[in-house]
C-alpha atoms as a printed R data frame, in Angstrom:
    type eleno elety resid chain resno       x       y       z
1   ATOM     1    CA   UNK     A     1  13.506  44.444  24.057
2   ATOM     2    CA   UNK     A     2  12.272  42.344  26.967
3   ATOM     3    CA   UNK     A     3   9.383  41.102  24.861
4   ATOM     4    CA   UNK     A     4  11.829  40.127  22.072
5   ATOM     5    CA   UNK     A     5  14.025  38.206  24.537
6   ATOM     6    CA   UNK     A     6  10.991  36.331  25.884
7   ATOM     7    CA   UNK     A     7   9.941  35.419  22.345
8   ATOM     8    CA   UNK     A     8  13.491  34.337  21.534
9   ATOM     9    CA   UNK     A     9  13.608  32.088  24.618
10  ATOM    10    CA   UNK     A    10  10.206  30.627  23.754
11  ATOM    11    CA   UNK     A    11  11.389  29.960  20.228
12  ATOM    12    CA   UNK     A    12  14.574  28.338  21.538
13  ATOM    13    CA   UNK     A    13  12.561  26.070  23.833
14  ATOM    14    CA   UNK     A    14  10.234  25.179  20.970
15  ATOM    15    CA   UNK     A    15  13.200  24.235  18.752
16  ATOM    16    CA   UNK     A    16  14.743  22.085  21.481
17  ATOM    17    CA   UNK     A    17  11.456  20.246  22.070
18  ATOM    18    CA   UNK     A    18  10.887  19.821  18.351
19  ATOM    19    CA   UNK     A    19  14.437  18.529  17.837
20  ATOM    20    CA   UNK     A    20  14.098  16.027  20.646
21  ATOM    21    CA   UNK     A    21  10.721  14.898  19.307
22  ATOM    22    CA   UNK     A    22  12.191  14.374  15.832
23  ATOM    23    CA   UNK     A    23  15.108  12.475  17.359
24  ATOM    24    CA   UNK     A    24  12.703  10.165  19.223
25  ATOM    25    CA   UNK     A    25  10.756   9.529  16.024
26  ATOM    26    CA   UNK     A    26  13.964   8.843  14.110
27  ATOM    27    CA   UNK     A    27  15.165   6.432  16.796
28  ATOM    28    CA   UNK     A    28  11.812   4.642  16.800
29  ATOM    29    CA   UNK     A    29  11.832   4.262  13.012
30  ATOM    30    CA   UNK     A    30  15.516   3.444  12.773
31  ATOM    31    CA   UNK     A    31  15.037  -0.165  13.833
32  ATOM    32    CA   UNK     A    32  12.322  -0.925  11.292
33  ATOM    33    CA   UNK     A    33  13.563   1.147   8.345
34  ATOM    34    CA   UNK     A    34  17.015  -0.397   8.254
35  ATOM    35    CA   UNK     A    35  15.791  -3.983   8.341
36  ATOM    36    CA   UNK     A    36  16.682  -5.926   5.216
37  ATOM    37    CA   UNK     A    37  15.780  -9.440   4.299
38  ATOM    38    CA   UNK     A    38  18.414 -11.897   5.502
39  ATOM    39    CA   UNK     A    39  18.364 -15.352   3.944
40  ATOM    40    CA   UNK     A    40  19.912 -17.014   6.975
41  ATOM    41    CA   UNK     A    41  17.290 -15.561   9.325
42  ATOM    42    CA   UNK     A    42  14.268 -15.575   6.997
43  ATOM    43    CA   UNK     A    43  14.521 -18.414   4.465
44  ATOM    44    CA   UNK     A    44  11.067 -17.687   3.017
45  ATOM    45    CA   UNK     A    45  10.153 -14.521   1.146
46  ATOM    46    CA   UNK     A    46   7.104 -13.415  -0.793
47  ATOM    47    CA   UNK     A    47   7.479 -11.992  -4.261
48  ATOM    48    CA   UNK     A    48   4.420  -9.838  -4.818
49  ATOM    49    CA   UNK     A    49   4.363  -9.086  -8.513
50  ATOM    50    CA   UNK     A    50   1.160  -8.915 -10.539
51  ATOM    51    CA   UNK     A    51   0.846 -11.576 -13.185
52  ATOM    52    CA   UNK     A    52  -0.974 -10.660 -16.366
53  ATOM    53    CA   UNK     A    53  -2.439 -13.679 -18.149
54  ATOM    54    CA   UNK     A    54  -3.671 -11.910 -21.244
55  ATOM    55    CA   UNK     A    55  -1.307 -11.138 -24.072
56  ATOM    56    CA   UNK     A    56  -0.591  -7.702 -25.403
57  ATOM    57    CA   UNK     A    57  -2.510  -8.363 -28.609
58  ATOM    58    CA   UNK     A    58  -5.601  -9.358 -26.614
59  ATOM    59    CA   UNK     A    59  -5.477  -6.061 -24.734
60  ATOM    60    CA   UNK     A    60  -5.295  -4.040 -27.949
61  ATOM    61    CA   UNK     A    61  -8.647  -4.617 -29.569
62  ATOM    62    CA   UNK     A    62 -10.595  -1.682 -30.949
63  ATOM    63    CA   UNK     A    63 -12.877  -1.192 -33.907
64  ATOM    64    CA   UNK     A    64 -10.247   0.880 -35.694
65  ATOM    65    CA   UNK     A    65  -7.753  -1.476 -37.384
66  ATOM    66    CA   UNK     A    66  -5.237   1.299 -38.122
67  ATOM    67    CA   UNK     A    67  -5.237   2.352 -34.479
68  ATOM    68    CA   UNK     A    68  -4.726  -1.287 -33.464
69  ATOM    69    CA   UNK     A    69  -1.629  -1.498 -35.661
70  ATOM    70    CA   UNK     A    70  -0.185   1.769 -34.370
71  ATOM    71    CA   UNK     A    71  -0.758   0.833 -30.720
72  ATOM    72    CA   UNK     A    72   0.713  -2.633 -31.336
73  ATOM    73    CA   UNK     A    73   3.863  -1.099 -32.831
74  ATOM    74    CA   UNK     A    74   4.262   1.323 -29.925
75  ATOM    75    CA   UNK     A    75   3.678  -1.450 -27.388
76  ATOM    76    CA   UNK     A    76   6.251  -3.676 -29.096
77  ATOM    77    CA   UNK     A    77   8.726  -0.780 -29.125
78  ATOM    78    CA   UNK     A    78   8.156  -0.189 -25.401
79  ATOM    79    CA   UNK     A    79   8.818  -3.880 -24.670
80  ATOM    80    CA   UNK     A    80  11.969  -3.772 -26.783
81  ATOM    81    CA   UNK     A    81  13.177  -0.622 -25.018
82  ATOM    82    CA   UNK     A    82  12.626  -2.264 -21.638
83  ATOM    83    CA   UNK     A    83  14.655  -5.320 -22.718
84  ATOM    84    CA   UNK     A    84  17.454  -3.159 -24.129
85  ATOM    85    CA   UNK     A    85  17.554  -1.050 -20.970
86  ATOM    86    CA   UNK     A    86  17.911  -4.179 -18.853
87  ATOM    87    CA   UNK     A    87  20.659  -5.493 -21.135
88  ATOM    88    CA   UNK     A    88  22.518  -2.178 -20.985
89  ATOM    89    CA   UNK     A    89  22.281  -2.055 -17.190
90  ATOM    90    CA   UNK     A    90  23.482  -5.620 -16.700
91  ATOM    91    CA   UNK     A    91  26.124  -5.892 -19.453
92  ATOM    92    CA   UNK     A    92  27.466  -2.470 -20.366
93  ATOM    93    CA   UNK     A    93  27.061   0.092 -17.566
94  ATOM    94    CA   UNK     A    94  29.865  -1.255 -15.379
95  ATOM    95    CA   UNK     A    95  32.276  -1.615 -18.281
96  ATOM    96    CA   UNK     A    96  31.575   1.903 -19.505
97  ATOM    97    CA   UNK     A    97  31.665   3.321 -16.011
98  ATOM    98    CA   UNK     A    98  35.007   1.818 -15.060
99  ATOM    99    CA   UNK     A    99  36.792   2.087 -18.423
100 ATOM   100    CA   UNK     A   100  40.219   3.598 -17.888
101 ATOM   101    CA   UNK     A   101  40.043   3.492 -14.088
102 ATOM   102    CA   UNK     A   102  43.084   2.484 -12.095
103 ATOM   103    CA   UNK     A   103  45.684   3.683 -14.560
104 ATOM   104    CA   UNK     A   104  47.118   7.177 -14.559
105 ATOM   105    CA   UNK     A   105  48.643   8.889 -17.567
106 ATOM   106    CA   UNK     A   106  52.088   8.930 -15.930
107 ATOM   107    CA   UNK     A   107  52.099   5.175 -15.209
108 ATOM   108    CA   UNK     A   108  51.070   4.086 -18.718
109 ATOM   109    CA   UNK     A   109  53.771   3.051 -21.156
110 ATOM   110    CA   UNK     A   110  53.479   4.305 -24.709
111 ATOM   111    CA   UNK     A   111  51.034   2.119 -26.600
112 ATOM   112    CA   UNK     A   112  49.104   0.962 -23.509
113 ATOM   113    CA   UNK     A   113  46.270   3.367 -24.271
114 ATOM   114    CA   UNK     A   114  45.881   1.874 -27.745
115 ATOM   115    CA   UNK     A   115  45.951  -1.688 -26.374
116 ATOM   116    CA   UNK     A   116  43.367  -0.784 -23.730
117 ATOM   117    CA   UNK     A   117  41.113   0.790 -26.364
118 ATOM   118    CA   UNK     A   118  41.526  -2.249 -28.627
119 ATOM   119    CA   UNK     A   119  40.375  -4.533 -25.809
120 ATOM   120    CA   UNK     A   120  37.448  -2.239 -25.117
121 ATOM   121    CA   UNK     A   121  36.276  -2.377 -28.744
122 ATOM   122    CA   UNK     A   122  35.742  -6.140 -28.390
123 ATOM   123    CA   UNK     A   123  33.658  -5.440 -25.261
124 ATOM   124    CA   UNK     A   124  31.460  -3.038 -27.231
125 ATOM   125    CA   UNK     A   125  31.015  -5.509 -30.099
């Protein structure tokens, strides 16, 4: 029993030290992790994106002409999917997400649901 109490106290001390060490690390990183770019303080920023100068068709060159066509189709489909994803995120996500928000069933007059849906159809078109 005495040995178990000693081990329990040692474990408690270890946890306290470990907790304080983690807290010090968190406090030290807190200043640098939360920093965001502020235009008024830092008017210059670097945009580090790779720039590819060769076209997609130049990258797809093999001896097999059928394989070239298949890879070209898949690459074009991937580019189209990326464009459609961006368009959906910028144009449609917010409208779909917030459709019907703010109005409760008890506060809506008869016919308001149909009018709201009719307006939403034009958004989807």
